[in-house]
DRENSELUM-838463 format. One record per residue (C-alpha): x, y, z. Coordinates in Angstrom, 3 decimals. Each point is the difference from the previous one (the first is absolute). Layout:
REC | X | Y | Z
...
END
This chain:
REC | 0.000 | 0.000 | 0.000
REC | 1.259 | 3.483 | -0.825
REC | 0.744 | 2.153 | 3.051
REC | -1.227 | 3.513 | -0.890
REC | 1.905 | -0.215 | -3.256
REC | 3.395 | 0.143 | 1.766
REC | 1.412 | -2.866 | -2.083
REC | -2.135 | 0.412 | -3.094
REC | 1.857 | 0.352 | -3.273
REC | -3.102 | 0.903 | -1.959
REC | -0.909 | 3.563 | -0.838
REC | -2.956 | 1.470 | 1.918
REC | -3.329 | -0.632 | -1.686
REC | -1.848 | 3.281 | -0.463
REC | -2.846 | -1.476 | -2.006
REC | -2.178 | -0.353 | 3.083
REC | -0.569 | 3.746 | 0.030
REC | -0.901 | 1.065 | -3.498
REC | 0.868 | 3.648 | -0.613
REC | -2.835 | 2.345 | -0.737
REC | -0.382 | 0.561 | -3.723
REC | 1.453 | 3.135 | -1.548
REC | 3.332 | 0.299 | 1.841
REC | 2.138 | -0.861 | -3.009
REC | 0.770 | 2.153 | -3.013
REC | -3.345 | 1.182 | -1.402
REC | -1.011 | -1.303 | -3.404
REC | -0.609 | 2.314 | -2.937
REC | -3.738 | -0.610 | 0.197
REC | -0.196 | 0.531 | 3.779
REC | -2.436 | 2.657 | 1.227
REC | 1.288 | 3.560 | -0.235
REC | 0.181 | 0.464 | 3.818
REC | 2.223 | -3.110 | 0.232
REC | 2.305 | 1.087 | -2.811
REC | 0.374 | 3.453 | 1.515
REC | 1.115 | -1.137 | 3.457
REC | 3.151 | 1.919 | 1.048
REC | 3.256 | -1.811 | -0.611
REC | 1.733 | 1.795 | 2.868
REC | -0.950 | 1.884 | 3.122
REC | 0.911 | 3.275 | -1.733
REC | -2.897 | -0.531 | -2.442
REC | -2.474 | -0.350 | 2.836
REC | -2.522 | 2.867 | -0.076
REC | -1.696 | 1.208 | 3.138
REC | 0.556 | -1.152 | 3.593
REC | 2.701 | 2.613 | 0.472
REC | -0.413 | -0.258 | 3.761
REC | 1.410 | -3.560 | -0.224
REC | 2.800 | 0.602 | -2.491
REC | 2.288 | 2.328 | 1.937
REC | 3.648 | -1.175 | 0.418
REC | 0.134 | -2.598 | 2.756
REC | -3.790 | -0.445 | 0.059
REC | -1.255 | -3.545 | 0.691
REC | -1.397 | -0.436 | -3.524
REC | 3.292 | 0.906 | -1.656
REC | 1.908 | -2.286 | 2.390
REC | -2.416 | -2.830 | -0.800
REC | 0.476 | 0.368 | -3.760
REC | 3.778 | 0.327 | 0.145
REC | 0.357 | -2.852 | 2.473
REC | 2.030 | 2.050 | 2.475
REC | -2.268 | -1.026 | 2.884
REC | -1.756 | -3.363 | 0.300
REC | -3.079 | 1.345 | 1.775
REC | -3.468 | -1.410 | -0.498
REC | -2.514 | 2.463 | -1.406
REC | -3.773 | 0.217 | -0.394
REC | -1.149 | 2.263 | -2.848
REC | -3.438 | 1.485 | 0.602
REC | -1.796 | 2.132 | -2.559
REC | -2.932 | 0.200 | -2.415
REC | 0.116 | -1.788 | -3.374
REC | 2.252 | 1.410 | -2.677
REC | 2.482 | 1.731 | 2.310
REC | 3.019 | -2.209 | -0.708
REC | 0.029 | -2.848 | 2.525
REC | 0.571 | -2.727 | -2.590
REC | 2.421 | 2.271 | -1.873
REC | 2.130 | 0.288 | 3.122
REC | -0.006 | -3.782 | 0.284
REC | 1.307 | -0.211 | -3.586
REC | 2.766 | 2.450 | 0.825
REC | 1.018 | -2.111 | 2.978
REC | -0.060 | -3.148 | -2.137
REC | 2.291 | 1.422 | -2.695
REC | 2.262 | 2.408 | 1.865
REC | 1.713 | -2.301 | 2.538
REC | 1.790 | -3.315 | 0.092
REC | -2.469 | -1.370 | 2.504
REC | -2.206 | -2.937 | -0.855
REC | -3.505 | 1.260 | -0.695
REC | -3.047 | -2.211 | 0.517
REC | -3.463 | 1.374 | -0.659
REC | -3.407 | -1.373 | 0.871
REC | -3.543 | 1.246 | 0.168
REC | -2.077 | -0.360 | 3.140
REC | -2.939 | -0.863 | -2.252
REC | 1.507 | -3.363 | -0.985
REC | 2.730 | -0.792 | 2.555
REC | -0.524 | -1.805 | 3.266
REC | 1.930 | -0.850 | 3.163
REC | 1.657 | -2.950 | -1.740
REC | 1.376 | 2.269 | -2.733
REC | 1.287 | 2.537 | 2.517
REC | 1.750 | -2.662 | 2.076
REC | 1.586 | -1.522 | -3.105
REC | 1.551 | 3.347 | -0.940
REC | 1.191 | 0.557 | 3.572
REC | 1.565 | -3.489 | 0.204
REC | 1.803 | 0.523 | -3.297
REC | 1.199 | 3.444 | 1.084
REC | 1.315 | -1.436 | 3.265
REC | 1.898 | -2.696 | -1.866
REC | 1.504 | 2.546 | -2.394
REC | 1.007 | 2.218 | 2.874
REC | 1.852 | -2.840 | 1.779
REC | 1.878 | -0.753 | -3.171
REC | 1.101 | 3.614 | -0.290
REC | -2.301 | 0.765 | -2.892
REC | -1.660 | 3.340 | -0.720
REC | -2.770 | 1.268 | 2.287
REC | -3.596 | -0.500 | -1.106
REC | -2.543 | 2.743 | -0.552
REC | -3.559 | -1.296 | 0.265
REC | -2.606 | 2.223 | -1.682
REC | -3.625 | -0.628 | 0.995
REC | -2.586 | 1.957 | -1.949
REC | -3.383 | 0.717 | 1.628
REC | 1.350 | -1.151 | 3.379
REC | -3.226 | 1.140 | 1.713
REC | -1.685 | -3.031 | -1.538
REC | 2.176 | -2.319 | 2.066
REC | -1.770 | -1.448 | 3.020
REC | 1.397 | 0.420 | 3.510
REC | 1.480 | -3.507 | -0.168
REC | 1.679 | 0.720 | -3.307
REC | 1.454 | 3.247 | 1.346
REC | 1.160 | -1.803 | 3.142
REC | 2.074 | -2.353 | -2.150
REC | 2.185 | 2.961 | -1.039
REC | 0.907 | 1.251 | 3.465
REC | 3.055 | -2.095 | 0.853
REC | 1.569 | 0.340 | -3.463
REC | -0.478 | 3.762 | -0.044
REC | 1.265 | 0.281 | 3.579
REC | 3.372 | -1.673 | -0.708
REC | 0.159 | 1.334 | -3.585
REC | -0.080 | -3.403 | -1.605
REC | -2.010 | 1.904 | -2.581
REC | -0.413 | 3.715 | -0.627
REC | -3.711 | 0.564 | -0.319
REC | -1.354 | 2.430 | -2.552
REC | -3.795 | 0.105 | 0.302
REC | -2.523 | 2.136 | -1.865
REC | -3.525 | 0.855 | 1.080
REC | -2.783 | 2.399 | -0.922
REC | -1.651 | -0.440 | 3.410
REC | 0.873 | 1.755 | 3.228
REC | 2.654 | -2.304 | 1.519
REC | -1.008 | 1.010 | 3.499
REC | -3.243 | -1.879 | -0.680
REC | 1.106 | -2.684 | -2.465
REC | 3.499 | -1.003 | 1.169
REC | 0.608 | -1.634 | 3.371
REC | 1.857 | 2.155 | 2.507
REC | 3.007 | -2.346 | 0.485
REC | 0.734 | 0.050 | -3.728
REC | -0.577 | 3.734 | -0.242
REC | 2.477 | 0.635 | 2.827
REC | 2.705 | -1.946 | -1.872
REC | -0.328 | 2.098 | -3.161
REC | 0.407 | 3.585 | -1.128
REC | -3.285 | 1.418 | -1.236
REC | 0.281 | 2.248 | -3.070
REC | -3.118 | 1.896 | -1.063
REC | -0.356 | 0.785 | -3.707
REC | -2.179 | 2.940 | -1.002
REC | -2.213 | 0.313 | -3.063
REC | 1.931 | 1.748 | -2.764
REC | -0.602 | 3.661 | -0.686
REC | -1.462 | 1.098 | -3.333
REC | 3.378 | 1.292 | -1.195
REC | 1.560 | -3.402 | 0.723
REC | -2.712 | -1.813 | -1.963
REC | 0.356 | 2.451 | -2.888
REC | 3.768 | -0.548 | -0.050
REC | -0.399 | -3.780 | -0.203
REC | -2.592 | 0.278 | -2.796
REC | 2.395 | 2.080 | -2.073
REC | 2.808 | -2.458 | 0.686
REC | -2.161 | -2.918 | -1.154
REC | -0.864 | 1.822 | -3.248
REC | 3.620 | 0.611 | -0.976
REC | 2.016 | -2.776 | 1.684
REC | 0.982 | -2.970 | -2.257
REC | -1.213 | -2.343 | 2.736
REC | -3.423 | 1.603 | -0.345
REC | -1.683 | 1.368 | -3.087
REC | 3.253 | 1.316 | -1.456
REC | -1.582 | 3.123 | -1.467
REC | -2.515 | -1.935 | -2.125
REC | -2.683 | 2.469 | 1.052
REC | -0.245 | 3.363 | 1.696
REC | -2.489 | 1.250 | 2.589
REC | -1.825 | 3.309 | -0.022
REC | 0.045 | 2.060 | 3.215
REC | -3.758 | -0.555 | 0.445
REC | 0.370 | -3.776 | -0.272
REC | 2.961 | 0.055 | 2.371
REC | -2.049 | 1.915 | 2.559
REC | -2.755 | -2.576 | -0.391
REC | 2.396 | -2.880 | 0.730
REC | 1.429 | 1.780 | 3.033
REC | -3.435 | 0.742 | 1.435
REC | -1.282 | -3.535 | -0.464
REC | 3.131 | -1.518 | 1.544
REC | -0.581 | 1.667 | 3.399
REC | 3.636 | -0.634 | 0.935
REC | 0.111 | -3.582 | -1.329
REC | 2.776 | -0.200 | -2.608
REC | -1.003 | -3.490 | -1.095
REC | -3.493 | 1.293 | -0.746
REC | 1.392 | 2.920 | -2.012
REC | 2.369 | -2.092 | -2.117
REC | -2.667 | -2.628 | -0.658
REC | -2.311 | 2.726 | -1.302
REC | 2.781 | 1.457 | -2.177
REC | 0.711 | -3.411 | -1.503
REC | -3.684 | -0.563 | -0.795
REC | -0.347 | 3.432 | -1.593
REC | 3.200 | -0.463 | -2.021
REC | -1.261 | -3.319 | -1.371
REC | -3.284 | 1.679 | -0.950
REC | 1.755 | 2.880 | -1.752
REC | 2.365 | -2.287 | -1.949
REC | -2.917 | -2.191 | -1.075
REC | -1.659 | 3.095 | -1.470
REC | 3.211 | 1.033 | -1.742
REC | 0.473 | 3.029 | 2.220
REC | 3.316 | 1.084 | 1.410
REC | -1.443 | 2.057 | 2.819
REC | -2.117 | -0.827 | 3.031
REC | -2.564 | 2.760 | 0.322
REC | -2.594 | 0.496 | 2.720
REC | -2.727 | -1.882 | -1.890
REC | 2.253 | -3.031 | -0.391
REC | 1.018 | 0.151 | 3.659
REC | -3.636 | 0.165 | 1.112
REC | -0.915 | -2.997 | -2.137
REC | 2.875 | -1.983 | 1.450
REC | -1.028 | 0.453 | 3.638
REC | -2.861 | 2.042 | 1.446
REC | -0.121 | -1.006 | 3.667
REC | 2.370 | 1.484 | 2.571
REC | 1.744 | -2.214 | 2.479
REC | -1.767 | 0.035 | 3.357
REC | 2.422 | -0.724 | 2.800
REC | -2.208 | -1.731 | 2.503
REC | 0.090 | -3.433 | 1.597
REC | -3.001 | -1.046 | 2.053
REC | 2.205 | -2.051 | 2.319
REC | 3.129 | 2.130 | -0.103
REC | 1.531 | 3.172 | 1.304
REC | -1.719 | 2.231 | -2.574
REC | -3.338 | -1.202 | 1.338
REC | 0.770 | 1.387 | 3.450
REC | 1.563 | 3.206 | -1.336
REC | -2.948 | 0.873 | -2.237
REC | -2.523 | -0.936 | 2.684
REC | 1.835 | 2.162 | 2.535
REC | 0.068 | 2.953 | -2.407
REC | -3.702 | -0.538 | -0.744
REC | -1.007 | 0.184 | 3.663
REC | 2.291 | 2.917 | 0.783
REC | -1.354 | 1.962 | -2.973
REC | -3.566 | -0.385 | 1.284
REC | 1.168 | 0.941 | 3.495
REC | 1.743 | 3.049 | -1.438
REC | -3.231 | 1.100 | -1.734
REC | 1.462 | -0.260 | -3.515
REC | -2.727 | -1.604 | -2.154
REC | 2.121 | 0.201 | -3.162
REC | 2.898 | -1.977 | 1.456
REC | -2.411 | -2.483 | 1.598
REC | -1.695 | -0.612 | -3.361
REC | 3.391 | -0.491 | -1.656
REC | 1.019 | -2.745 | 2.410
REC | -3.473 | -1.535 | -0.224
REC | 0.414 | -0.142 | -3.790
REC | 3.427 | -1.627 | 0.335
REC | -1.438 | -2.739 | 2.172
REC | -2.985 | -0.579 | -2.278
REC | 2.040 | -0.091 | -3.216
REC | 2.521 | -2.365 | 1.580
REC | -2.810 | -2.422 | 0.878
REC | -0.167 | 0.523 | 3.757
REC | -2.900 | -1.766 | 1.688
REC | -2.758 | 2.656 | 0.236
REC | -1.178 | -1.544 | 3.259
REC | 3.370 | 0.814 | 1.540
REC | -0.336 | 3.620 | -1.131
REC | -3.528 | 0.195 | 1.388
REC | 1.115 | -1.399 | 3.362
REC | 2.722 | 2.636 | 0.286
REC | -2.540 | 2.758 | -0.716
REC | -2.373 | -1.343 | 2.671
REC | 2.796 | -0.068 | 2.565
REC | 1.051 | 3.515 | -1.007
REC | -3.534 | 1.333 | 0.523
REC | 0.187 | -0.770 | 3.722
REC | 3.736 | 0.402 | 0.526
REC | 0.551 | 3.379 | -1.654
REC | -3.445 | 1.581 | -0.546
REC | -1.948 | -1.325 | 2.954
REC | -2.498 | 2.270 | 1.669
REC | 1.025 | 3.002 | -2.098
REC | -2.223 | -1.500 | -2.716
REC | -1.985 | -3.017 | 1.248
REC | -1.442 | -0.430 | -3.495
REC | 3.452 | -1.027 | -1.266
REC | -0.351 | -3.472 | 1.485
REC | -3.359 | -0.448 | -1.728
REC | 1.506 | 1.081 | -3.327
REC | 2.950 | -2.365 | 0.449
REC | -2.139 | -3.004 | 0.907
REC | -2.362 | 0.772 | -2.880
REC | 2.972 | 0.009 | -2.384
REC | 1.186 | -3.309 | 1.406
REC | -3.462 | -1.478 | -0.479
REC | -0.117 | 1.349 | -3.546
REC | 3.275 | -1.773 | -0.750
REC | -1.599 | -3.253 | 1.131
REC | -3.252 | 0.520 | -1.914
REC | 1.312 | 1.541 | -3.214
REC | 3.607 | -1.071 | -0.336
REC | 2.654 | 1.386 | -2.279
REC | 0.401 | 1.900 | -2.209
REC | -3.078 | 2.080 | 0.838
REC | 0.693 | -0.054 | 3.732
REC | 3.025 | 2.248 | -0.538
REC | -2.513 | 2.868 | -0.166
REC | -1.310 | -0.849 | 3.465
REC | 3.526 | -0.220 | 1.362
REC | 0.923 | 3.338 | -1.568
REC | -3.049 | 1.711 | 1.527
REC | 0.872 | -1.362 | 3.431
REC | 3.634 | 1.091 | -0.372
REC | -1.007 | 3.559 | -0.921
REC | -2.370 | 0.108 | 2.980
REC | 2.723 | -1.181 | 2.392
REC | 2.608 | 2.383 | -1.379
REC | -2.260 | 3.060 | 0.171
REC | -1.694 | -0.807 | 3.321
REC | 1.074 | 1.759 | 3.218
REC | 2.466 | -2.150 | 1.905
REC | 0.082 | -1.193 | 3.607
REC | 1.929 | -2.830 | 1.632
REC | -1.634 | 0.479 | 3.405
REC | -1.762 | -3.378 | -0.241
REC | 3.306 | -1.693 | -0.819
REC | 1.856 | 1.599 | 2.891
REC | -2.909 | -0.619 | 2.379
REC | -0.205 | -3.749 | -0.567
REC | 3.795 | -0.175 | -0.006
REC | 0.199 | 1.629 | 3.423
REC | -2.776 | -2.220 | 1.356
REC | 1.714 | -3.159 | -1.230
REC | 3.303 | 1.180 | 1.472
REC | -1.652 | 0.358 | 3.401
REC | -1.603 | -3.426 | -0.264
REC | 3.322 | -1.621 | -0.901
REC | 1.606 | 1.829 | 2.921
REC | -2.506 | -1.578 | 2.392
REC | -2.187 | 3.037 | 0.617
REC | -3.705 | -0.691 | 0.358
REC | -1.456 | -1.702 | 3.020
REC | -3.235 | -1.943 | 0.363
REC | -3.090 | 1.150 | -1.855
REC | -2.075 | 2.232 | 2.313
REC | -2.601 | -2.177 | 1.656
REC | -2.961 | 2.066 | -1.190
REC | 1.075 | -0.634 | -3.626
REC | 0.335 | -3.753 | 0.299
REC | -2.342 | -2.428 | -1.709
REC | -3.152 | -0.394 | 2.063
REC | -2.284 | -1.984 | -2.279
REC | 0.709 | -3.497 | 1.326
REC | -1.389 | -1.645 | 3.104
REC | 2.008 | 0.839 | 3.094
REC | 1.620 | 3.112 | -1.448
REC | -1.960 | 2.300 | 2.263
REC | 1.073 | -1.992 | 2.997
REC | 3.554 | 0.912 | -0.937
REC | -0.950 | 3.650 | -0.306
REC | 0.457 | 0.110 | -3.756
REC | -1.816 | 2.875 | -1.618
REC | -1.140 | 1.527 | 3.291
REC | 0.186 | 3.760 | -0.205
REC | 0.215 | 0.094 | -3.782
REC | -1.705 | 3.075 | -1.390
REC | -1.648 | -0.450 | -3.387
REC | 0.798 | 3.147 | -2.024
REC | -3.193 | -0.219 | -2.049
REC | -2.041 | 0.396 | 3.155
REC | 1.395 | 3.497 | 0.305
REC | -1.644 | 2.567 | -2.286
REC | 3.457 | 1.164 | -1.103
REC | 1.347 | -3.466 | -0.736
REC | 3.169 | 0.640 | 2.045
REC | 0.503 | -0.759 | 3.699
REC | 2.781 | 0.154 | 2.482
REC | 1.528 | -3.456 | 0.231
REC | 3.417 | -1.637 | 0.212
REC | 0.766 | -2.206 | -2.990
REC | 3.754 | -0.546 | 0.200
REC | 1.786 | -2.131 | 2.611
REC | 1.126 | 1.838 | 3.117
REC | 3.649 | 0.411 | -1.047
REC | -1.011 | 1.699 | -3.272
REC | -2.355 | 2.588 | 1.463
REC | 0.722 | 3.350 | -1.629
REC | 2.018 | -1.465 | -2.875
REC | -0.616 | 1.670 | -3.366
REC | 0.858 | -2.082 | -3.061
REC | -1.987 | 1.762 | -2.678
REC | 1.241 | 3.518 | -0.737
REC | -1.986 | 1.539 | -2.867
REC | 1.647 | 2.296 | -2.516
REC | -1.386 | 3.218 | -1.452
REC | -0.183 | -1.458 | -3.517
REC | -3.224 | -0.431 | -1.935
REC | -2.956 | -1.569 | 1.736
REC | 2.137 | -0.829 | 3.032
REC | -0.148 | 3.641 | 1.100
REC | -3.601 | -0.500 | 1.150
REC | 0.959 | -3.257 | 1.694
REC | 2.816 | 1.824 | 1.763
REC | -2.486 | 2.481 | 1.408
REC | -2.296 | -2.764 | 1.221
REC | 2.475 | -2.449 | 1.542
REC | 1.128 | 2.225 | 2.931
REC | -3.628 | 0.620 | 1.008
REC | -0.804 | -3.690 | -0.198
REC | 2.997 | -0.788 | 2.179
REC | -1.053 | 2.570 | 2.598
REC | -3.482 | -1.476 | 0.132
REC | 1.055 | -3.640 | 0.082
REC | 2.755 | 0.621 | 2.533
REC | -2.096 | 2.373 | 2.104
REC | 2.513 | 2.840 | -0.241
REC | -2.601 | 2.773 | -0.109
REC | 1.056 | 3.329 | -1.485
REC | 3.404 | 0.674 | -1.493
REC | 1.187 | 2.016 | 2.959
REC | -0.679 | 2.848 | 2.334
REC | 0.385 | 2.584 | -2.732
REC | -2.563 | -1.758 | -2.168
REC | -2.357 | -0.413 | 2.953
REC | 0.081 | 3.754 | 0.528
REC | -1.561 | 0.472 | -3.398
REC | 2.979 | 0.183 | -2.349
REC | -1.303 | -0.942 | -3.424
REC | 1.590 | -2.211 | -2.638
REC | 0.744 | 1.121 | -3.567
REC | -3.661 | -0.279 | -0.964
REC | -1.202 | 2.311 | 2.765
REC | -1.442 | -2.767 | 2.188
REC | 1.296 | -0.520 | 3.505
REC | 1.759 | -3.303 | 0.576
REC | -2.249 | -0.923 | 2.893
REC | -3.094 | 0.759 | -2.040
REC | 1.306 | -2.050 | -2.891
REC | 0.888 | -2.856 | 2.314
REC | -3.428 | -0.077 | 1.490
REC | -1.683 | 0.296 | -3.380
REC | 2.062 | -2.985 | -1.075
REC | -0.904 | -2.005 | 3.065
REC | 1.499 | 1.627 | 3.058
REC | 1.673 | -1.765 | 2.895
REC | -1.787 | -2.704 | 1.904
REC | -0.111 | -0.955 | 3.585
REC | 1.870 | -2.857 | 1.585
REC | -1.086 | -3.470 | -0.903
REC | 1.099 | -3.629 | 0.122
REC | 1.460 | 0.223 | -3.497
REC | 2.941 | 2.136 | 1.240
REC | 2.877 | -1.589 | 1.883
REC | 1.776 | 1.870 | 2.805
REC | 2.895 | 0.554 | -2.370
REC | -2.226 | 1.788 | -2.469
REC | -2.182 | 1.942 | 2.413
REC | 1.942 | 0.487 | 3.233
REC | 1.289 | 3.467 | -0.827
REC | -1.806 | 0.987 | -3.142
REC | -0.923 | 3.608 | -0.304
REC | -3.678 | 0.560 | -0.400
REC | -1.107 | -3.076 | 1.937
REC | -2.485 | 0.362 | 2.879
REC | 2.720 | -0.882 | 2.479
REC | 2.107 | 2.948 | -1.097
REC | -2.799 | 2.457 | -0.092
REC | -0.314 | 0.053 | -3.762
REC | -3.178 | -0.311 | -1.992
REC | -1.708 | -3.263 | 0.826
REC | -3.179 | -1.802 | -0.803
REC | -2.203 | 2.732 | 1.314
REC | 2.051 | 2.883 | -1.332
REC | -1.556 | 3.091 | -1.511
REC | -1.301 | 0.022 | -3.516
REC | 2.086 | 2.367 | -2.145
REC | -1.836 | 2.332 | -2.323
REC | 0.869 | 0.505 | -3.656
REC | 1.483 | 3.450 | 0.676
REC | 3.824 | -0.086 | 0.421
REC | 0.902 | 0.362 | 3.679
REC | -3.639 | 0.106 | 1.193
REC | -1.024 | -2.463 | 2.657
REC | -3.349 | -0.929 | 1.454
REC | -0.780 | -2.169 | 2.939
REC | -2.041 | -3.110 | -0.301
REC | -3.640 | 0.236 | 0.947
REC | -0.497 | -0.565 | 3.690
REC | -3.171 | -1.898 | -0.696
REC | 1.665 | -2.860 | -1.820
REC | 3.319 | -1.789 | 0.202
REC | 2.120 | -0.956 | -2.925
REC | 0.388 | -3.672 | -0.792
REC | 3.534 | -1.303 | 0.525
REC | 0.879 | -0.495 | -3.651
REC | 3.047 | 2.257 | -0.277
REC | -1.886 | 3.323 | -0.357
REC | -3.429 | 1.541 | -0.354
REC | -2.639 | -2.024 | -1.809
REC | -1.116 | 1.896 | -3.073
REC | -3.658 | -0.048 | -0.942
REC | -0.973 | -0.882 | -3.551
REC | -2.305 | 3.028 | -0.061
REC | 0.634 | 3.275 | -1.754
REC | 1.469 | 1.373 | 3.197
REC | 2.767 | -2.565 | -0.109
REC | 0.719 | 0.854 | -3.630
REC | 0.341 | 3.634 | 1.033
REC | 2.326 | -0.835 | 2.866
REC | 2.567 | -2.032 | -1.930
REC | 0.674 | -2.789 | -2.466
REC | -0.017 | -3.648 | 0.942
REC | 2.820 | -2.385 | -0.884
REC | -1.449 | -1.433 | -3.185
REC | 2.836 | 0.511 | -2.503
REC | -1.977 | 2.674 | -1.856
REC | 2.441 | 2.795 | 0.808
REC | 3.019 | 0.871 | -2.059
REC | 2.138 | -2.548 | 1.823
REC | -2.599 | -2.519 | 1.013
REC | -0.257 | 1.247 | 3.606
REC | -1.895 | 2.882 | 1.538
REC | 3.161 | 1.894 | 0.806
REC | -1.713 | 3.349 | 0.453
REC | -3.558 | 1.150 | 0.757
REC | -2.047 | 1.641 | -2.673
REC | 0.138 | 3.737 | -0.296
REC | -2.863 | 1.740 | 1.729
REC | -2.738 | 1.241 | -2.238
REC | -1.950 | 1.884 | 2.631
REC | -0.347 | 3.737 | 0.395
REC | 3.099 | 0.343 | 2.149
REC | 1.342 | -1.077 | 3.368
REC | -2.605 | -1.858 | 1.901
REC | -1.719 | -1.177 | -3.170
REC | -1.126 | -3.525 | -0.550
REC | 3.453 | -0.988 | -1.281
REC | 1.548 | 0.983 | 3.327
REC | -2.324 | -2.074 | 2.143
REC | 1.287 | -3.289 | 1.412
REC | -1.291 | -3.252 | -1.368
REC | -3.249 | -1.264 | 1.441
REC | 0.374 | -2.910 | 2.364
REC | -2.428 | -2.796 | -0.650
REC | -2.057 | -1.366 | 2.815
REC | -1.901 | 1.769 | 2.789
REC | 2.382 | -0.435 | 2.879
REC | 2.885 | -1.847 | 1.489
REC | -1.931 | -3.228 | 0.199
REC | -0.979 | 0.194 | -3.627
REC | 3.439 | 1.059 | -1.163
REC | 2.123 | -2.456 | 1.999
REC | -0.652 | -3.693 | -0.614
REC | 1.008 | -2.516 | 2.577
REC | 3.800 | -0.193 | 0.038
REC | 0.156 | -3.789 | 0.034
REC | -2.687 | -0.308 | -2.671
REC | 1.765 | 2.533 | -2.200
REC | 3.272 | -1.885 | 0.349
REC | -1.606 | -3.310 | -0.897
REC | -1.788 | 1.564 | -2.969
REC | 3.260 | 1.420 | -1.317
REC | 1.745 | -3.323 | 0.469
REC | -2.760 | -1.888 | -1.764
REC | -0.077 | 2.508 | -2.859
REC | 3.722 | -0.352 | -0.439
REC | -0.187 | -3.781 | 0.055
REC | -2.807 | -0.082 | -2.528
REC | 1.798 | 2.310 | -2.360
REC | 3.383 | -1.610 | 0.420
REC | -0.610 | -3.711 | -0.364
REC | 2.575 | -0.222 | -2.789
REC | 2.339 | 2.540 | 1.499
REC | -0.195 | -0.589 | 3.777
END
């Protein structure tokens, strides 16, 4: 048995790793891009950032440094050309394979042969693997040891982002060189060289400036694409007996520009990122451009629709709540109609997103809430909010003290909803953009009512008005007012809350505030006020004169200010307090225990599916 080839007299067998086709001298009938490959590194056009003296690419071609290299760049930028330069410019043994056809067995055969040659004192081996991103993890693993000890010098080419497609151990053993798409001047220079060079067309035809511009534009930085189009146009012109390629001939030869986009590659992520950022930046023109690039390249329209739906909540949010409806409608249209007509629905949704007011307050709010949850904040669910519909729940106290908001004429009551250790935490912070401005005006009042904070402060309670000319205390009470103490508030939430009965603030029996800013009136001595968080408002015309109810009919969905008085002046009907229903304390105050049970039962009945 042969021991690692130490005593073998036979020459190494390289037939196990068949070289990739095209690495010899090109034939006369080879494609024009193949015939025009540079014969030396000095003929290489573009990639000037890699060709400086002492740069890794120049060292690789000249053989002055046996480093392994991964070439990453879009098609037509010279990756295979560089491999040809390495194959012909050094005395190293060059073995080429394609990841499309080679397997682990082929890779190991080349490595074993290279190891044998190295022990015999033979030349080092350069292994070129084209499309290396198509190798599986196992296939890439088979290269590690040989690249580590330089049994082979790896030269790999890929059009995919190697940080995603190449395993980290292999990437760390190689130098990554990034090739850029060629500039228009570089493409133009290579076209002119192909027209006149004997390896190319040898001056058989000429190209008009208009046709040359057409080739450059269609190439989009891909030299192979440009030279292929030139060859097709030259063949068409010669067949017609013409010696010049004009614009009409060039357009007949090729009429579709190269679209650089790979649904599974790096361009996919780059274009998608630019698409989303253009909508976020409120540039509908740029957003439509990137949408068109994805559609023309054959991107799945469902993927595009999903990104628009996510964007509607992430970047538009409450600034334009209709954006989510538009996005979901577009996504549904994609499902019902399909392409190509659905591109109209996608375009409409994109324009709506790009031109809509923007707010990320929903995104930051849920992010902050999830951060707190992951950090362990959030104790037990308050007992009055717990599920009380099953037998035995009431014996555990579940639901006792729960106040059903719909039982209150304003639809908002003082009640603790968050766990004790999150009392007073604000996650949602509205912006001033679009429709969220009205929400931003409403949220602080809702928080004061729900948390029982009363008025905004002493200054407000003295009659200082807000920007609309309505005192804060009046607005608070018109929106619901502060309620008295109840079982739905824990000691943490209500122990030292301003405005609670214990602190001398407005409580359940507090005065009814008139619609005039700063005016106050005392409750009627003949009748108490039910403990529902403020004065009960009659459904009669007197109640309509006194103030709005919380029915969402106002500009921001909440009665945030009383109606302007329409009487004859101070003391008119608009300045009178709301009528209190009932004929006395007994009629106005239901039994406390019965009221509590009624509220609990109402909440249970309404919340069977959301206890």
